[in-house]
C-alpha positions in Angstrom: -3.5 -3.5 -6.7 -1.3 -3.6 -9.7 1.1 -6.5 -10.2 3.9 -6.4 -12.7 6.1 -9.4 -13.5 9.7 -8.3 -13.8 12.4 -9.6 -16.3 12.5 -12.7 -14.1 8.8 -13.4 -14.3 8.5 -15.2 -10.9 9.5 -11.9 -9.2 6.5 -9.7 -9.0 6.4 -5.9 -8.2 3.2 -5.1 -6.3 1.8 -1.6 -6.2 -1.2 -1.2 -3.9 -4.0 1.2 -4.6 -3.4 4.1 -2.2 -6.2 6.4 -1.0 -4.9 9.7 0.2 -6.0 13.2 1.0 -4.8 16.1 3.2 -5.2 13.9 6.3 -2.8 11.1 5.1 -3.3 7.9 3.3 -4.8 4.4 3.5 -4.0 1.2 1.6 -4.4 -2.5 2.1 -0.9 -3.7 2.6 -1.7 -7.4 2.3 -4.6 -9.6 1.2 -3.9 -13.3 0.8 -6.4 -13.8 -2.0 -5.2 -10.8 -4.0 -1.6 -11.8 -3.5 -2.2 -15.4 -4.7 -4.0 -14.1 -7.8 -1.3 -11.5 -8.5 1.6 -14.0 -8.2 -0.1 -17.2 -9.4 1.1 -18.9 -6.2 -0.5 -20.3 -3.1 2.1 -19.5 -0.6 1.1 -18.8 3.0 3.2 -16.6 5.3 4.4 -17.7 8.7 6.7 -15.0 9.9 6.9 -11.2 9.8 10.3 -9.4 10.2 11.2 -5.7 10.6 14.7 -4.3 10.3 16.0 -0.7 10.6 19.2 0.3 8.9 21.2 3.5 8.3 22.2 4.9 4.9 24.7 2.7 3.1 23.9 -0.5 5.0 23.8 -3.4 2.6 22.1 -6.6 3.7 22.5 -9.7 1.6 22.4 -11.5 -0.6 20.7 -14.0 1.8 18.8 -17.2 1.3 18.1 -20.5 3.1 19.3 -23.6 1.2 16.8 -25.7 3.2 13.4 -24.4 4.4 13.7 -21.8 1.5 11.8 -18.6 2.2 9.7 -16.7 -0.2 9.7 -13.0 0.9 7.2 -10.2 0.4 9.2 -7.1 1.1 8.3 -3.4 1.6 9.7 -0.2 3.1 7.7 1.8 5.6 10.3 4.5 6.2 13.0 5.7 3.9 14.1 4.0 0.6 16.1 1.0 -0.5 17.4 -0.5 -3.7 16.1 -4.1 -3.4 17.6 -7.0 -5.4 16.5 -10.6 -6.1 18.9 -13.1 -7.7 17.8 -16.4 -9.3 19.9 -19.2 -7.8 17.9 -22.1 -9.2 20.4 -24.0 -11.4 17.5 -25.5 -13.6 16.1 -22.0 -14.3 16.7 -20.3 -17.6 17.3 -17.1 -15.6 19.9 -18.7 -13.2 22.4 -16.1 -12.1 20.3 -13.2 -13.3 19.0 -10.4 -11.0 16.2 -7.8 -10.9 16.0 -4.8 -8.7 13.5 -2.1 -7.7 13.5 0.9 -5.5 11.1 0.5 -2.6 10.2 3.5 -0.5 7.7 4.9 2.0 6.6 7.2 -0.8 5.9 4.6 -3.6 4.5 1.9 -1.3 5.8 -0.8 -3.6 6.3 -4.3 -2.5 8.4 -7.0 -4.1 7.6 -10.7 -4.1 10.9 -12.7 -4.0 10.0 -16.4 -4.3 11.8 -19.3 -2.7 14.9 -20.2 -4.8 16.2 -16.6 -4.9 18.8 -14.8 -2.9 17.7 -11.4 -1.7 19.4 -8.2 -0.6 19.1 -4.4 -0.3 21.0 -1.3 0.3 19.6 1.7 2.1 19.4 4.9 0.0 17.9 7.3 2.6 19.4 8.4 5.9 17.5 5.5 7.5 15.1 2.8 6.4 12.6 0.5 8.0 12.1 -2.6 6.0 9.3 -5.1 6.6 9.0 -8.6 5.1 6.8 -11.6 5.4 8.3 -15.0 4.9 6.8 -18.3 3.7 9.0 -20.4 6.1 10.6 -19.9 9.4 14.2 -18.6 9.9 16.6 -21.5 10.2 20.1 -20.2 10.8 21.7 -23.6 10.2 20.5 -23.3 6.5 21.3 -19.6 6.0 23.7 -18.8 3.2 25.1 -15.6 1.7 26.3 -14.7 -1.8 28.7 -11.9 -2.1 26.9 -8.6 -2.9 29.8 -7.7 -5.3 30.2 -11.0 -7.1 31.6 -9.9 -10.5 29.8 -12.8 -12.2 26.5 -11.3 -11.0 27.5 -7.7 -11.8 24.7 -6.2 -9.8 24.4 -2.5 -10.7 24.2 -1.2 -7.1 23.6 2.6 -6.8 26.6 4.8 -6.2 26.1 5.9 -2.6 29.3 8.0 -2.4 30.5 5.6 0.2 31.5 2.0 0.6 28.5 -0.1 1.7 28.3 -1.0 5.4 28.3 -4.7 5.8 28.0 -7.2 8.6 30.8 -9.7 9.0 28.5 -12.4 7.6 27.7 -10.3 4.5 31.3 -9.4 4.0 32.2 -13.1 3.9 29.6 -14.0 1.2 30.6 -16.5 -1.4 30.7 -16.1 -5.1 27.7 -17.7 -6.9 30.0 -20.1 -8.6 31.0 -21.5 -5.1 27.6 -21.1 -3.4 25.1 -23.8 -2.4 22.3 -23.3 -5.0 18.9 -24.9 -5.7 18.6 -27.5 -8.4 
């Protein structure tokens, strides 16, 4: 697999080696040892999640202020624009974001470490999104930063439509008023 550190070096783009022919393809979607070597971490995953969303659905920017979750994310059907925002106040990249397109065709995965808010918007007619987490879901600690916070100025793709948001995501806070990590 190929691992590329992004502009925020703790966020890592992982591109597996895909073996394909006329019959289809095969790739190793996860290997703990290879993941640890690629990211320079020793995180263990405890939960797998799967979501399905229609075009224009925007989920995020989510995080847990306690029991923070690292997320290894990928798309198995469709395509998304995936975003990680550094919300660690002590970090030199606090308030900065990185993004990658993840799709069923490119097989890319994104490692979003604990201490980051995460979100995505669906680019295709539908997308199925899988992610592994390093801690369990704890709704009492879940927080949401506004996807359109002008201080973050995330360059979301123009979908030709307003994003479709849950009530929770529509009520996200600005980073300046959000609970952040030290």
